[in-house]
N, C-alpha and C positions, 0 to 999 in steps of 0.2 A: 518357399522356395527362397533358397539364398540367389540374388542373382548375382552379376558376374563383378570382379572389382573394379570393373568400367562399367558407363552405363551401355556401352557401345555394345560388349559381350550381354549386358542383361537384355537387351533387346532381341539381341537373335535368342537367347533361351526361351523366352516371350513366343516368337514366332515358333520355336520348332515344338514346343507344346501347344500352341492355339492352331495352328494349322492342320494337323491331324485331327485334332476335334471339331473342327468347324465342318472337314470332310466326311467323318463318319458320323457326325451328330445333324447334319445339314443346319440347315438355316443362318440363325444370327449366335449360334452357341459357342461359348468359349469358356476356357478352364474356370473354375472358382480357387482362388490362389490368395494366402497371402504370401507379399514379395519384399525381402529385404534388399536394399542395393546399400553400396559401401561406398562413404564419399571417398575417390581415389587419391585425392591428396594426402589425405592420411596414412592411405594403402602405400602411397611412395613412399611418405616419409618415412614409416615403417622398415620398408624393404631398403630405401638407402642408408638408413641407420644400422642394418644388419639384425632387424629386430624381429626375426622370424617368427620365433616363438611367442612373442605380443599377439603378431597378427595372427599365428593360428589358433591364438586363446581366444581372440575377437571375432573370431568365425566361428568359432565351437560354441561359443556364448548364443550368440544369434542362431545358430542351428538348434540348438536346445530349447531356446524361449519359443522359434517357432514348431518346433516337435510337442513344446507341452502345448500349444494353440489346438494340436488337432483333436 
């Protein structure tokens, strides 16, 4: 899973995935996943510099790496 671009949004994504799992599976079950979280300072610097393509490329690379691990 690619987390959000901030840790706060990553928490929300994690919760959205795990609450339903706990409900339907019961007990102490949670989702198995590999998660990537971005350092927002880097994201912010790229956005401020207008380097949207570079930011998109970084996100794409992380997504491809995680896909390869499946």
